[in-house]
C-alpha positions as CSV (number, residue, x, y, z in Angstrom):
1,M,-0.1,0.1,0.1
2,N,2.9,2.1,0.9
3,E,3.9,2.3,-2.8
4,I,0.3,2.9,-4.2
5,I,0.3,5.9,-2.2
6,Q,3.6,7.3,-2.9
7,A,3.1,6.9,-6.6
8,G,-0.6,7.7,-6.8
9,W,-3.9,5.9,-6.9
10,P,-5.6,4.7,-10.2
11,E,-8.5,6.7,-11.5
12,K,-10.8,4.0,-11.0
13,K,-10.8,0.9,-8.9
14,N,-11.7,-2.0,-11.5
15,G,-9.2,-4.1,-11.8
16,F,-7.6,-3.0,-8.7
17,D,-5.5,-4.9,-6.0
18,P,-8.6,-6.7,-4.0
19,A,-7.1,-6.3,-1.0
20,L,-6.5,-2.5,-1.3
21,V,-10.2,-1.6,-3.0
22,H,-11.7,-0.7,0.5
23,Y,-9.5,1.9,0.8
24,F,-10.0,3.5,-2.4
25,H,-12.8,5.9,-0.9
26,V,-10.3,7.1,1.2
27,R,-7.1,7.4,-1.0
28,D,-7.1,10.9,-0.8
29,E,-6.7,10.9,3.1
30,L,-4.0,8.5,3.1
31,T,-0.4,9.5,3.3
32,V,2.9,7.8,4.7
33,E,5.1,8.9,7.4
34,E,8.2,6.8,8.6
35,G,6.6,4.0,6.9
36,V,3.4,4.2,8.8
37,V,0.4,4.7,6.6
38,L,-2.0,7.0,8.3
39,R,-5.7,8.3,7.5
40,G,-5.5,11.9,8.5
41,E,-3.8,11.5,11.8
42,R,-4.9,8.1,12.5
43,I,-2.7,5.0,12.4
44,V,-4.1,2.6,9.5
45,I,-3.8,-0.9,11.1
46,P,-3.0,-3.8,8.8
47,K,-5.0,-6.9,8.8
48,S,-2.4,-8.7,10.4
49,L,-2.5,-6.7,13.6
50,R,-6.6,-6.2,13.8
51,K,-7.4,-9.0,16.3
52,E,-4.6,-8.0,18.8
53,T,-5.9,-4.4,18.3
54,L,-9.7,-5.1,19.0
55,E,-8.7,-7.3,22.1
56,E,-6.5,-4.4,23.3
57,L,-9.4,-1.7,22.6
58,H,-12.0,-3.7,24.3
59,T,-9.9,-4.5,27.4
60,A,-12.1,-2.3,29.8
61,H,-15.5,-3.8,28.3
62,Q,-16.9,-0.5,28.0
63,G,-19.2,-1.6,25.2
64,V,-19.8,-0.8,21.5
65,E,-19.9,3.1,21.3
66,S,-17.1,3.5,23.8
67,T,-14.7,1.6,22.1
68,W,-16.0,3.2,18.9
69,R,-15.0,6.5,20.0
70,R,-11.7,5.2,21.5
71,A,-10.9,3.5,18.2
72,H,-11.8,6.3,16.2
73,E,-9.3,8.9,18.1
74,S,-6.3,7.0,16.7
75,I,-6.9,3.9,14.0
76,Y,-8.6,3.2,11.4
77,W,-9.4,-0.1,8.9
78,P,-12.1,-0.9,6.5
79,H,-15.2,-2.2,8.4
80,M,-13.6,-1.3,11.8
81,N,-16.9,-0.2,13.5
82,R,-18.4,-3.7,12.1
83,D,-15.5,-5.4,13.3
84,I,-15.6,-3.8,17.0
85,K,-19.3,-5.0,17.1
86,E,-18.7,-8.2,16.2
87,H,-15.9,-8.6,18.6
88,I,-17.9,-7.4,21.5
89,S,-20.9,-9.4,20.5
90,R,-18.7,-12.4,21.0
91,C,-17.1,-11.3,24.4
92,E,-18.3,-13.7,27.1
93,M,-17.6,-11.1,29.9
94,C,-20.1,-8.6,27.9
95,T,-22.8,-10.9,27.3
96,T,-22.6,-12.3,30.7
97,F,-22.6,-8.7,32.4
98,P,-24.1,-6.4,29.8
99,T,-23.7,-2.5,30.0
100,R,-27.3,-1.8,29.7
101,Q,-27.9,-1.0,33.2
102,P,-30.3,2.3,34.2
103,K,-28.6,5.3,34.6
104,E,-29.3,6.8,37.8
105,P,-30.4,10.6,37.6
106,P,-28.0,13.3,38.5
107,L,-28.3,14.5,42.2
108,N,-28.6,18.2,42.6
109,Y,-27.3,19.4,46.0
110,E,-26.4,22.9,47.4
111,V,-22.9,24.2,46.8
112,P,-21.4,24.4,50.6
113,N,-20.0,28.0,51.4
114,R,-16.7,26.6,52.6
115,P,-14.2,23.8,52.4
116,W,-15.2,20.6,54.4
117,E,-18.8,21.9,54.8
118,K,-20.2,19.0,52.7
119,I,-18.4,15.7,51.8
120,G,-19.1,12.5,50.0
121,T,-17.7,9.3,51.0
122,D,-17.2,5.7,49.6
123,L,-15.2,2.7,50.3
124,F,-13.5,0.6,48.0
125,Q,-11.1,-2.4,47.8
126,F,-7.8,-2.4,45.9
127,G,-5.2,-4.9,46.0
128,G,-7.0,-6.9,48.8
129,K,-7.1,-3.5,51.2
130,H,-9.7,-1.5,52.1
131,Y,-9.7,2.6,51.6
132,L,-12.2,5.4,52.1
133,V,-12.3,8.0,49.5
134,T,-13.5,11.3,50.7
135,V,-14.5,14.3,48.5
136,D,-14.9,17.9,49.7
137,Y,-17.9,19.1,47.7
138,F,-16.8,22.9,47.8
139,S,-13.4,22.0,46.2
140,N,-13.7,18.8,44.6
141,F,-10.4,17.8,46.6
142,L,-10.1,14.0,47.1
143,E,-8.6,12.3,49.7
144,T,-8.1,8.5,50.0
145,D,-7.2,6.9,53.5
146,Y,-6.0,3.6,53.9
147,L,-8.1,1.4,56.4
148,S,-6.6,-1.1,58.7
149,S,-9.9,-2.4,59.3
150,T,-13.6,-1.9,58.0
151,R,-15.2,-1.5,61.4
152,L,-17.2,1.4,62.7
153,P,-14.0,2.8,64.8
154,T,-11.7,2.9,62.0
155,H,-14.3,4.8,60.0
156,K,-15.2,7.6,63.0
157,E,-10.9,7.9,63.3
158,V,-10.6,8.9,59.7
159,K,-13.4,11.1,59.8
160,K,-12.0,13.1,62.5
161,S,-8.8,13.6,60.7
162,H,-11.2,16.1,58.8
163,R,-12.5,19.6,59.8
164,T,-15.9,19.9,61.1
165,V,-18.4,18.7,58.6
166,R,-21.9,19.3,58.7
167,N,-23.4,17.3,55.9
168,T,-21.7,14.0,54.5
169,R,-23.0,12.0,51.6
170,R,-22.5,8.6,51.3
171,S,-22.3,6.8,48.1
172,S,-25.7,4.6,47.3
173,I,-23.5,1.3,46.4
174,R,-24.3,-1.2,49.3
175,Q,-21.2,-1.9,51.0
176,R,-20.5,-5.7,51.9
177,A,-18.3,-4.5,54.7
178,T,-19.7,-4.1,58.2
179,V,-19.3,-0.4,58.4
180,R,-22.0,1.7,59.3
181,F,-21.9,5.2,58.5
182,T,-23.0,8.3,61.0
């Protein structure tokens, strides 16, 4: 393909190399830089690397539309959207846990007048350890604290480290831990 791009495309695609026919409609957008074929600023992925590229694109299992958006930022090949859709439809994890969960409506809240007047908290687990994340609604400052235990006293100790808090917003996600929020 590099040679055709540099030498110039034929006027008609009849009798043209069948492997390159699908590029004919974008021929004016194709360039070669340091041996890499580009369509605009997007890298053209050769057929031999498409399966690996699809797997890499879909590692986060974010669904068809998110994967399309991610792909369209930096890569191209003919029928890429179709291939992405087919790849995701065969993904065992995506078919077991579909992304069609209803979206929660946005919560409106009054913006506080000073830092730490209103905070949000949530628990999460990473690497087998428990953490508490606290967000200040005034500044959007984020603080993460390691929890040696998920029992109530530990949670209170962490909250004591913050300034006086009047309103605390907790995640609506049910925790499997034994923490009770105050």
